[in-house]
Structures are given as structure tokens and as C-alpha cells.
C-alpha angles and dihedrals in degrees: 000000000000133000119219132194090256089056091053090048092053092051091040091234139112118267094249092049093050092045092052091047093051091045092054091047092053092045093051091047091053091048091048092049091051091052091047092051096042119125093242090051091049093050090047090053092048089050089051090050091052091046092051090048091048092050091047090049089051092052090048090053092048092049092049091047092048090047092054092046091050092050092052092049091051093048093049097042101036093107090059098038101039126061131174109269104223144148119209105312096342121090112205096185130007124212092261093051091047089050091052090050093050092048090051091051093047091049092049090048090053093052090047090055089049091052092050091049092051091047091053096042099050097058091047090051093047093048093060096071120053097224092054100044091095088057090060091053092047092049091048091051091045091063100029097050097062091040091051091048089050093051093047091048092050090049093051091046095054096092090054090045092054089048091054091048092050092049092048097049093044090051092044094057092040089056090050089053092050090048090053090053093050093044089055089052090048092052089050090242091118116039127194120189112253093007114110121216093235090060092062103087097036088051089048089053090054092046092048091051092050091048092050089048090052089048090052090051089053094045097042097079089049095057117106111259094009091132094050120108092234091055092049092046091052091048092051091046093051090047092052091049091048093049094047096042102043105045092116092043092052089049089053091046092052089046089051092053092048091049091050093058095037088058096205090158143354136209111299097022120134105234142165121219114181104316094337119102124181148100121298109242101167139019121191135163090261109033145012117222121208128191111212124211087260092061092253115148110216120189114207121187111239091235089063091047093052094046094052139053120274122205114203114198095179106058097075096025092077092049117031096358135254117272111228116191140183132179130227125183121219132180123259091249090075115082110243092226091059089050093050091051092049094049094047091048089052092051093048090053092055118100117240091024111124111246097191091061103058118228116241136202128227124196099217101181146359106224129189094264106017149014121251112227119191118198114205123193136169126241137168094203098088092159092060101053094127093059092043094051092046093051092044092054089050092051091047090057092047095048094046090050091049091051092048094247116146117213099214105146150125098025105353115106131183136169110236093205112086096348130108118249118258092235109112114259095245090066095050126089117264091243094052113136127192106248119243129235116274114219120188117194120196118203 
């Protein structure tokens, strides 16, 4: 190489001084390069590589050995260490499920230790040879740079995180306070004019939903990436999917709210919706579940309940009593007074029929061949109508037979001349004789 006057001016030295300095630098570099590439140095580096590999292999063996020992200890002492995680009658995790979770964690820990060992060993190996030392730095930066960015991002996000936690806990305890107020209303300890007790918990559910929505509105701007276009696009996409896919569900929810405040029925009431009759066992925002007298559980969407008519048998039953009624048709040859007495007597014999409120009979029609008599009686057992009707029909048969009234209509026909009556034999006198045929001969 050559040294010019410009070079000397840049280094602020004379040309001979600069030339000697550069010569010494080159000489030392050549000497150092020879030492670095000498056979002894090469063998030493190979030995170091083997030593590092041996130590790494030793650590791998120790980790594997420790992993097996830990597994054996867990397996032998799991009965003492692990218990069923349960609350009241519900078991969150059984012993076997807890054991599987522990084994997964231990396995994940083993692979994490392997990854750390690999990350430590590779830079050491790369640093032994001069040509690969830059690889070690690149590998270190490859892992450290994202980790450093993550730590810095978390550190910068801490103020927002604390704000989110404060908003969450304040709203959580405020909701508990609101729940306490509504539970007092439900228990009739706190009474508000025009606000029924059975409205308390449904109203609390609405209030809780609105409070959580308000909390989400407060927290949303504090979420990481909430101002990014991708985050906004995903939010809009989810909103569109929810709107398109839940139209019927939203209709049922709105109907459920309307039904709650209309109060057409409550849990335990005997009702009839369309052609379904049964007891209400569950009311939710989406559906109403009814248990029929045959123990069938029928689920009816609230939109269907709201769009149709609902008959409630229980509201007046507990106060003035529910009027149950049935119709029997009797021929014109039976005096109506006798029929009234027989039907009223049958009703008074029936269990669960109120005796203090006297039953009554209505003659609903005068047909071509018979009269329609409707017996009406009061009961407070609206949920046991099937049993009441069955017993009432039995008693009507008994009372009519005892009064000598034959139930022949609408389609039963019999000739009175020479035929036995249709009344069962146990209701007939002991001296009863079947009438003979009357034959009249005209000459």
C-alpha cells in the first residue's frame, strides 16, 4: 500500500510516521492471523467444541433423568398430592384430569429447558471459531430483539393495564351493590310502588348487561391495538356476523323481556299456549319450558309465546277458584231438575272441588235428540285438573245410575220395550225384572 500527503493530513501525522504505524498494524495482524490459524489453535478449538457438546449432552441426560424421576414421584404420590377440585355437587377437575394437566405442564417445562440449553450452547459453539462469531451475535439478536420489544411494550402498557383493572373492579363491586338492591326487592324487603317483586332479577339481568357494555366501552380504547385498522375491521366483521346470524335469537330475547314485564304467567303456573297445556318450569330470555301432565318437557320460543294467546289457569285459582266444567247430554224424557241434582251431587263428591262455593249447572243447548247439561264447579288445584276431571266423570256416572238416569246420548240407542235398562245391575232393585215385549193385535 502507499501513503500520500492527504493520508498524513487526515491522521495529523507525517508521512513516515503514518507509514511506520500502518506497517506495524499490518504486521501484527498477519502475526495474529497466523496464530489463529495454527494447527495447535485449531485442535484447541475442536477440543473446546467437543467439551461444549459433552457438557450439553450431560445436561440433556440430567434433564431426562430428572424428568423420569419427577414422573415417578408424581405417579406414586398422586393420591396424596392431588384431590378432586369441586364446589358443592359440581366437580371442576377430577384426580385423573389434574394428573393429565400436571403431566402436560411438566412436559412443557422439559422442552422449555431444552430450548434454553440450546439457546445457550449455540452462541458458545459459534464463538469458538473466528468465522462463526458473527453468527452467535446474530442468533442472540434474533431472540433478544423480539423479547426486548415485548418487555418494552409491556412496560409502556402498564398504565393502561392499571386503568383497566381499576375500571373492572369498580364496576364489579358496583354490580354487586345493584344485585343486592334487586335481591332486597325480590324478597319484598324493599318495595317500590308499581314495581313487582318478580321483575327484580330480570331487571337486574338487563342492568348487569348494560353495565358490562358500558365497562367495555370504557376499556375498549385502552386495549392494545384498538386503534389499528385490522382491529377495527375484525370488530365490524364480528358485528355483522352477529347481526345476520342472531335475528331470530334477538327476536326471542325481546319477546322474553316483554313477557317478563307483561307477567302473563310465572314459574309453577298451569297454562295453555296454542295446543300445549302444562306447568311452567322455566322462563329464560329465549324460551319458555312447559311440563305437560304426561311429563313431557316442551320448549316454546318466546316469540311464539308473545304472538299467540296464553291461557293461565292458576292466577284466579288461588283467589276465587278456577271453574272446571264438563258437559253431558241426556234425553228429553229425564226431568231437568233431576239432572241438575245428580250433577251437583257428583261435583260435591269430587275431591279438590270447593264445597263452600256451590257448583251450578248450565243447560247450554237443546239439541234434536237430547239436552246438553254443563256442570260447573270451583277448585283451587289448577295443576291437578286431569285428576279432578277423571274423578268428576266417575261420580257423574255413579250419581246418574243411582238416580235412575240412563246416559244414552249422543249415539247410544235402545228400545225400551222388552230390553233391559242400561243402568248397571248393582244400581237396580233386587226385584227388578226385564220387561217383556208388548204386542198389540188389532182385529
